[in-house]
N, C-alpha and C positions, 0 to 999 in steps of 0.2 A: 550560263548564268543570265543570259539575256532574257528579259521578261517576255514570255510568249503570249500571243493573243489567245484568249480562252474561248471555249465553246459556249454558245448561247444556252443559258439555263432553261431547261424545260420543266423544272420542278415548280410547284406552287405551294405556298403556305396553306396549312389546313387549320381551321378553327376547331378547337376541342370543346365539347359540351360537358358540363358537370352533371352527375346523376342527381335526380330530383330529391332523393332521400338524404343528401349530404349538405343541406342548406346551412346549418351552423358552421360546418367546416369551411364551406365556401365563403361565408361572411368573414370568418377569421382570416382565411387566406387573402380575401380582398383587402381587409384592413392591413394585413402585413405587407401585401403588395403595394398598397397605397402609401404606407410608411416608408417602404424602400424607395418608392418613386419620389417621395418628397425629399428623402436623403440625397438621392441622385440629383434632383433639381437644385438642392442647396449646394451640392458639391460642384456641379457643372459651372456656375458663374465664377467660382473661385479659380477653377482650372482654366477657364477661358481667359480670365483676367491675367493669370500668370503667363499663359501662352501668347497673349496679345503682345506682351513686352519681350518675352524670350522666344522669338521666332528663329527659324533657321537663318534668316538674313542677319539678325543681330548676332547670332552665334558665330557666323562667318566674319563679321566685323571684329568681334572679340578675338577670334583666332588670328586675324591679320595683325592686330595690335600686339598680341602675344609673340608672334613670329618676329616682328620688328624689334621688340624689346629683347628677345633672346638673341637675335642676330647682333645687336649692339653689345649685349653683355659678353657673348662669346668672343667677338672680335676684340673688345677692350681687354678681356682677361688674357687672351693670347698675346696681345701686344705688350701689355704691362706686366702680366704675371708669368710670362714664359709659356709659349705654346708649342714647345718642341716635344713631339710624341716620343722621341728617343729618350729624352730625359724622363718622361713619365714612365716609360717601359723599365728603365734601369733603377728608378728610385721609389716608385709608389705602386701600391696594389693591395689586393685583398683576396682571400679565399672565397670562392663562390660555394664550394663544397669540398669534399675530401679530394685532395690532389688536383683541384682545378683552380689555377691561379688567374686572376683578372687584373691586368695592369690598369692603372688609372687612365681613363679616357680613351683607350685604344684597344684593339684586338690583337691577341697573340696567336700566331699560327703554330699549329703542332706539326713540326717538321718530321718527315719520313726520311728513311735512309737515302733513297734515290735523290730526293730534293737536296739533302745536305751535301751529298757527293757532287751534285751539279753546281751548287753554290761555292763549295770550297775547292773545286778542281784546280790543280796547279798552284795551290796555296799552302803556306806553312803557318801553323798555329802553335804558339808557345805558351805553356802554363808555367809560371815561376812562383814558387812559394813552399808552404809547409804541407802537412798531411791533409788539411782541409781543402787546400787548392788541388791536391792530388785527387781527392774525392770528386771535385768539380771536373777535373780532367777526365776521369773515367765516365762520368755522366755525359759529358760532351761527346766522347768517343763512342759511347753506346748509341747515340743518335745516328751516327754514321754507320756503325756496325753493331746492331743490337745483340749479337751473340758474344761480343767481346767480354772476356772474364777479367776480373780484377786480380791478376796474378803477378804483378810487378813486385820487385823487392822494395821494402820500406827504406826510406832515407837514401834512395838512389834515383838517378834519372831514368825515365821510362820513355820509350819511343813507340809511335804507332804510325803505320803507313798503309794507305789504301791504294794499291798499285793501279787498279783500273782507272781511277780518276786522278791519280797522283796527288792525293791528299796526305799531308804530313802533319801530325799533331804530336808535340813533344811535351814531356813534363820534366822540369829542371828542379832538383831539390835545393832550395835556398830558403831555409826556415826563418831567417832573420833579414831585416832590411839593413844590410851592412855592406862592407867593402866587397865581399864575395858577390852579392847581388849586383852591386854597381859595376864590377868588372865584367860581369856577363852582359850587362846592358851596353857598356862601352864597346865591347867587341862587336856588337851588332850595329853600332853607329859608324863603324869604319866602312869606307866606300867599297872595299874589296870583299867584305863579308856578305853572306846571304842573310838578308834581313827578314825576320818573320813578318807576315802580312797582318797578323793579329797577335797581340801579347796580352795575356791575362795574368796578373800577379797580385800578391797580397801576403802580408806577414805581420805577426804581433804576438801570438800566443807563446812562442818559444822565447821571445825576449822577456816576457812577463815571467815565464816559468824559470828560466835560468838565473834571473836576477831578482826573484821574489817580489816582483812588482814595485821596485824602487823608483822613486821620482827621478833619480839620476838617469836611469835607463830610459825613462820616457823622454827626457830632454835629449839624450843621445839619439833616440829614435827619430826625433824631429830633425836633428842635424843630419843624420844619415839620409832621411827621406828627402830633405831639401837638396842634398847633393844628387840623389838619384833622380829627382824630378826633372832636372835639366835634360838628362838623357832620355827620359820618358817623352818629353816634349819633342825631342828630335826624332825619335822613333814614330811618334804620332803624325809627323809631317808626311810619312810615306806609308803609313798603315793605321791600324786601330789599336789603341792601348786602353786597357781597363784595369783600374785598381779596385780590388774586391774589399769592401769594408768588412770588418770582423763580425761574424755571426755570434749571437748570444750563446751562453753555456747554461747547462742545468747544474747549478752549484751543488745541489744535494747529492748527486750521484758521481761527482768527480772523484777520482782516486786521490790519495793523500799527496802524491807528488805533483798534483795539478790544482790543489786547493787554492793556490794563490791566483789562479786565473779566474777572476771574478768579472761579473758583468759591468761593475763600476770601472774596473781597470780597462776593459775592452772599449767602453764608451770614451775614456780618455784618449786611447790610441786612435779610435775612429775620428774624434774631434781633431786630433793632431794631424791625421792624414788629410782630412778635408781642408784644414787651414793651409797646410803646406801646398797641396796640389792646386787649390784655388788661387793662391798667391803667385803661382808660377804661370799665370795667364799671359798669353801673348795676344795683342790686339784686343784685349778686354775679355778673352774667352780661352779657357784651358782646353787643350786638345785631348787631355787625358780624361777619360770618362769614369765616373764613380759608379760601381755596381753595388747598390744598396737594397735591391728588390729581394735578393735571397735572404738578406738579414731580416727584412720585414716578414718574409714568409717563415723564417726560423723562429721568430718570436712566438708563433702559434703552435709550433711543432717540436720545439727543442725538448719538451718533456718526454717525447717518445725516443729520445736518443739513448742508445745502450750504455755509453760511457760518459754521457753528459757533455762531451766535447764535439764529437763528430755527428753530423746531421743525419736524420733518417734519409733513406734513398729518395723518397718521394720529394723531399724538400730540396735536396741538391739537384734533382732533375728539373725543378723550377728554375734554379739559377742557370743551368745549362741551356734550357730552352729560351730563357731571356737573352742569353748571349747569342744563340743561334738566330733569333729574330733580329737582334741589333745588327748582326753582321750581314744577314742574308736577305732581309725584307726588301731593301732598296735594290737588290739585284734581281731576285725572282719575282717580286711584286705579287705575292699571293693575295687573293681577294679577301681572305679572312685574316690577313695580317696587316692591319692598318698602322701599327706602331712602326716608327722609323721609315716610313715610306714617303717619298716625294711624289707629288701628283703629276701625271703627264699633262702636257698642254692640250687644250681642246683641238680636236681634228677639224678638218675643213668643213665637214657637214655640221658639226656642232656650232662652228662660227657662223655658217650660213643660216642655221635655224635661229640663232640669236639675232642676226640682222633682220630676218623675216619678222620675228615678233616685235623687235624694236621699230621696224618700219610700220607694222600694223598699229602700234601705239602712237606713232607720229601722225599717221593718217586719221586715227580716231580723235586725237587732240585737235587736229586741224579742222575736222568736220564739226567738232564740238564748239570750237571758237567761232567758226563761221555760222553757227546757229542752226545746223542741219539736224533738227530734232524731230523730223517727221517719221517717227517710228511708233509702233504699237504701244499703247499705254500699258504699263506693267499690270499684270493680273494680281489682284490681292491674294495673299496667302490664306490658306485655311488655318485658322488659329488652333484647331483641334489636332490636325495631322501634320502641321507645318509644311504641307505640300501646296503647290500652286493649284488653284481650281482651274479646270478647263473652261475657256470662255464659252458662253452660251451661243454667241453668234460667231460667224467667221471672222477671223482676225484681219485687221487692216494690213495690207502689204507693208513689210518692213522697209525702212529707208536704208541708205548705204551705211549709216553710222553703226547700226546694230551688229553686223558681222565683224567689223573691226573692233568693236567693244568686246565681243566674245573672244576674238583672237588675242586681244590685249590681256584679258583675264587669264587665258590659257598660257600666255607668255610669262605672266607673274607666277603662275602655279609651276610651270616648268623651271623657272628660276629657283623656286623653293626645292624642287626635286634635285636639281643640280647641286645646290648648296648642301643638301642633306647627305648625298651619297657620292658626289664627285669632287667636292671642294673640301679643303681642310678647315672647315669652320666648326661644325658640330662634332661631338664625340661619338664614339661607338664602343659597344661592349659585347662580349661573347654571350651566347645563350648557355643556360645551364638548367637541365631538367630535374625537377623534383615533383613528386606526386601533388604536393600542395600548390605549386605554381600553375599546374594545369587544372586540377579539380576544384579548387576554391573559386577562381574566376568563373568556371563553368557553372557551378551551383549558383553563384551570384547572378549571372545573366539569365539563367532559367527562372529564378525567382522573379526577376524583373519582367521576363516574358509572360509569366503566368499572371502577374499583377495587372499588366496592361492588356486584358482581354476584353473583346467587344463582340457584339452580335454581328454575325456575317450577313451581308446583303443577300446572298444566295446560298442555298444549301446543297447544291449538287456536288458530286464527287470531284475532288481536286479543283474547286472553284478558284478564281483569280486571287482572292484574298488568302486562301489556304496555300497556294503555291508560292506566293510572295512570303508568307510566314515560313514555309518549309525552306526556301532559299535563304531567308534571313538567319534562322537559327543555325543552319548548316554553315553559313559563312562565318558567323561569330565563333562557332566551334573550331573551324579551320584556322581562324586568326589566332585564337588562344593556343591552338596546337603549334602553330608556327613560332610564335613569340616565346613559348615556353620550352621549345626544343623537344617536344613530346614524341618526335619520330624515333627517339632512342628507346621508347617503351613500346614493344611490339603490339600488345593488345590495343593500345590507343591508335597506333599506326594503322592497324587493319580496319578499325572502325572508321577512321578518317578516309581510308581508301574507299569504303562504301559510300561515304558522303560525296566524294568526287564522282563515283559511278552514278549516284543519284542525280547529280547535276546533269550528266549526260543522258540519263533516263528521261529527265524532264525535257531536255532538248528534243529527243525523239518523240516524246508524247506531245509536246506543244506544237511543234512544226507539223507533225502528221495531222493533228486535230485541225489546224488552220487550213492546210491544203485540202483535206478531206471535206470540210464543211464549206469553205469559201471558194475553193478552186481558183485562187488568185496566184497564177504562176508568172505574173508580169515582171518585167525587168526592174520596175520601180521598187517593188517590195524587196526583191532580192538585194538590190543595191543598198536599200535602207538598212536591212539586217546586217549585211557585211560591213557597212560603214560604222554602225553602232558597236559592233563587236570589235572592230580593228582600229578605229581612229586613235584612241589613247595609246595603244600598243605601238602603232607605227610612229607616232610622235616621240614616244619614249625610246624607240630603237635609234632614232637620230640624236635626240638630246642626251641620252645616257650611254650612247655608243654600245648598244647591245643587239645581238641578232634576234630576229623575230621568234625563233624557237625558244629563246630564253624565257619568254612569257608563255610557257608550254600550253596552258589551258586554252588560250585564245586560238592558237593554231588548231588545237584539237576540236574545239567547238565549231570553228569555221569550216574545217575539213568535213565534219559530220553534217553540217547544214547543207553544204554543197552536195554531199552524197544523198541526203534525204530528198533534196530538191530534184536531183537527177533521177532518182528512183521513181518518184511520184509524177514528175513532169513528162517522162518519156512515154511514148505511145504504148498502150492506150492509156490516156489520162482517165482514171477512175475516180469519180466523186460520189458523195453520198446521194446526190440527186439521181445520178445514173444507176447506182446500186439499188435504189428503192424500187426501180422498175423491174429489175431482174436479180435474183439472188446469185446468179452465175458470176456477176461482177465481183462478188465477195471472194470467189475462188481466184479471180484475177489479181486482187490485192495480195492474197496469200502467196500467189505465184511470184509476185514482185518481191515480197519479203523473203521468200525462199531463195530467189536469185541473189538478193543482197547478202543473205547468210553464206551462200557459196562464195561470193566475192570476198567476204571477210575471212573465211576459212582458207582461201587460196593465199591471201596475204599473210595470215597468221602462221601457217604451217610451212612457209617457205621464206625464211629470212633473206636468202639470196635474191629471190624475186622482188621482195619488198625493197631491198636496198638498191637494186638495179633500176627500179622505177623512180624512187625519190632521190637518187644521186645524180640524176640528169639535170644539167644546167638548162634553164634558170630555176627549175623547181627546187633544186638543192639549196638555193639561197634562202628559201623559206623554212627549210626543215633541218638544216645543219646547225650544230652547236659545237664550237671548237673544232670545226673541220670534219665532224662526223655526224651521221644521222642515228647513231646508237640511241641517244636520248629520245628521239622521236619514235623510234621503234619500240622502246621500252614503254613510253607513255601510251602509244596507240594500242599496243598488244594488251596492256594491263586491263583496259576497260573496253575491249573491242566489241563486246556483245551488249553493252549497256544501252546504246542508242536503239538497236533493233528490238530490245526488250521493251523500251518505252513506246516504240511505234506499234508493236504488237498489242501491248496493253491498251493503247489509245483506240486501236481498231476494234478490239473485243468490247471495250467499254461503250464506244459510240454505237456499235451494233445492238448491244443489249439495251442501251438507253432508248434507241429508236424503236425497239420492239417493246418498250415499256415493261421490261423485266425487272428493272430496279425501282425502288421506292425512294425518291429523293426529296420528299416533302419535309417541311420543318418538323423536327422531332421524331421523324420516322426512321426506323432501322432500314439499312440498304436492302436487306433481304428479309425473308420470313424469319420468325423468331428462332426456329430450329436451325436453319442454315446459318443465320447470323451468329448464333452462339458457337456453332461448330467451327466456322471460319475464324472467329475471334480466338477460340481456344488454340486452333492450329497455328494462327499467326503469332500468338504469344509464345507458344512452344518453339516455333521456328526462330523467332527473334532471340530467345534465350539460348537456344542450341548454337546459333551462329556465334553469339558472344562467348560461350564456353569454348567453342572451337578456336576462336581468335585468341583467347587468353592462353590456350595451350600450345600455340605456335612456337616452334623452336627458333626458326630463322625467317627473315623476311622473304628470302628466295623461295623457300618451301611454301609459304603462305601465298605469295604472289602467283604461284603456278595454279592454285585452286581458285583464287579470287575471281577471275572472269566468269567462272561457271556458277559460283554460289552467291555472289554479291546480290543478285536479283532476289534471293530468298528474303534477305532482311529488308530490302526496299519494298517488296510487295507486302511483307508483314507489317511494316510501318503504315503503308497506305491503307490497308484493311483496318488496322487498329484505329487509325485516325478518322476513318470515314464510315465504317459500318454503324456505329451508334449515331442516332440522329442528333443527339445533343452535342456530340463532338463536332459534327459538321456545321452546327449552328453558331459556333463561336470561333474566334481566331485571335491571335495575339497581334495587336497593332504595333507593339514594340518590335517584334521580329519581322513583321511585314514591311515596316519602314526600312529596315536594313536590307530586306530582300529586294526592294526596288533599286538599290544601288549596289547589289552584291558583286556585279562584274567590276565596277570601279574600285570597290573595297579590295577585291582580290588582287587587282593589278597595282593599285597605289601602295599597298603594303610593302612591295618589293623595295621601295626606296625611301619612303617618308615615315615608316613605322618600324619596320626592320631596317637593317643597314648592311652595307657591304654585299649588296645583291642577295639579301635574305640570310646571309651567313651570321649576322649579328643583330644587335638591337641599337636603335638610334637613341642617343643620350642628349636630351635638351636641358635637363635639370640634373647636373652632376651631384653625386653624393646622396641622392634621395630617390631610390628606385621606384617607390610607390607613386610619389608625386610626378616623377618623370613619365611613367606609364599613363597617368591620368591626363597630363598636358599633351603629350605626343598623340594620344588617342583622340582627344578632342579636336586637335588640328587636323589629324588624319581623316576623321569622319567628315569634317566640314569640307575639306579639299575634295574627297571622293564625291560628295553630294554636288558640289559646284561643277566638277568635271562631268558628272552625269547630265546636268542641265545644259552645259556647253555642248556636249556631244549630241544631245537630242535636238538642240537648236540648229547646230551646224549641219546636221543631217538633212534638215528641211531646206537649208540654203544651198548646200553642195549638190544634193540629189533632186533635180527638177522632175516634175511629173510628166512634162512633155517628153515623149520618147525620142524625138529627133535631137533635142537639146541634150538629153541624157547620153545618147550615143556619141555625140560630139565630145562631151566631157570625158566619157570613158576612153575614147580614142586618144585624146590629149593626155589623159592620166597614164594610159598604157605606154605611150611614146616616152613620156617623162620617166616612167619606171624603168623602161628598157635602157634609157641613157644612163640612169643611176646604176643599174646592174652592170652595164658595160664598164663604167668608170671604176666600180669596186671589184670587178672580176679579178680573181687572183689574190685579192687581199684576204689574209687570214683573220678570223674573228678574234676579238680581244680575249686572250686566254684567261681562264679562271682557275683557281686552285681547287 
């Protein structure tokens, strides 16, 4: 995604002459052209006037104010309105779609059998109540043992034991909150008895049914529950106790002997339970937790109940999963289960990074107070593109204040990252894929992209503006893909895999073109590229406590840049100037590419050899994720040929261009009319054929096996469709190109300040309004990514000196520092993720 240096254009614009016999048409065309030109001139001042005020600088100031306001709002709402995510989990939520429950403000992990066994090992769980509690018991047990059948006798106790992990889950039949239930609880409070670690209980329907919903029964229910509450509080001192509020019923389908169980009656009993249990508070807070989430879920699904009383299986599964999250999240700490989790304290490296950024801020303020303002005058922004113009003359050397100002800004940005995804300040929600959540935003951004089209400065194949546009729209598609959870839809997944391959294709194309034309293999440029690729990720590794491989694309691009450099820099170095003298050097380039292909195949077809190389310390620290290099193996193998495809394409294109085989003038087709039409037809057919194949894929594994070999087909088809027609090469989308210039930062920043829980969920800045939330979080996210891009480019000039001796000294110091850090962290396991 790093913007590559482009080839110098050799095409020239050509003036077209009108036939002499077409004078009236020419005059009409001139008049129309003049009218259109006047319209453009009339439109441009208005556009400039708007952009003069709404610049990227002003946008960033607005985003800063919005962040501060949101920070104050969320902090205040948690302090005054109750910010306990356990309470949110148990009490509030909504359906995102069929069977997908979203608790308010936090993410609910979907527990698997092995996780449930790990969490509940050596524990005893007790369900006490009527047939609806028995349903909840079975759903809970099925999380532990999915094959478990509901074969217990009605109106009797049921036991379940998982012997391998010593998990015991029991159901006790106590359909009424009476002395029988109280005696059971009293027996557990005795010191000699085996107390359950978790108790889930609830009752009301039998009391209503047996006594026809009389008011006297309701009063007795309150009395009984008041007596029971004392023992519930005692049990809660040593474990967890949940009182399940009564779910609604579908009164229309209730049998005659249950007609007295009405929703009005159930609400009265729920209100009584809430009043009694809240009044039993100790130290201002009741230890008995109220489970109301399943009731809220049932409000939407009770109409699907067979008998009007018992919930559909999907709804009671929601209640069971809510319970499992409440019990287990604080123990297992799944990354996508933010409900009921306490945050770990910052580690030593996070504290040191905070001290470093604070120190930079102090130095910056000190220099500012002392009046050390001898730095370059800010370059005025281009009001059309919102980008800074390059200075015409060499910049004045920067003073000592500017680097600390950049670090101060970076510190503020990293603080925002930490608050979004490591602090319990902002909310998080789960992703949920629907076709509309992916395709509607996709259509919207492509309409914007087409609307903001401009004439390209150059018309050669894959010119700089076009590659920026390409990276821009691909990045926007990937962002929509991630936030919508579209990986669940295999056709979309496979097309996005092609986009990732296309980025690597561009990496091979861009770097090969630069080295072939410029021949600059110097250490300065290598360090510049590596710094710009890795600066943000390395900072995030420290601040967010994540391994380098977690941000998989940057290690992938860095690895391939090193491989491209090594391939082309090794003896003999073959450049275009040398190849012009003798065609034999072209065979030398092909031989190098063949050697690279053999290298790739050796790694790809021997996983053991691959793992033996990348598992060696300290290399393993760069490529391990959760103690394994499997993720690195998967990512590398999936697009292993994309880079060499890009290099080969660049070589063929530059040779054809040098030999003037291509027509790259303005408005000219790339080839002759016959060849152009044939290639366009083949490209369209290939593009459609790939899409049909991707849509017919059964599984991701099956498709991923074919992907490395055929992804280049759609990439080449796109390049030819985009570049063969002369008019297509003459225009580009400035909207997409703008995003393309910061595509790397967009890809990395999304992990923590647009998505949440390390990409597993969505960041919620505006609760209760998903559309507004996306707009606000996207606005802030884009502003942050743009600022990080500027900071990275500036610090690259400061950190990487052009003087070779000074550069070697800094590299030596950096290598020594890195070695010390690796030695200090050797043996530490990466933070586990679910």
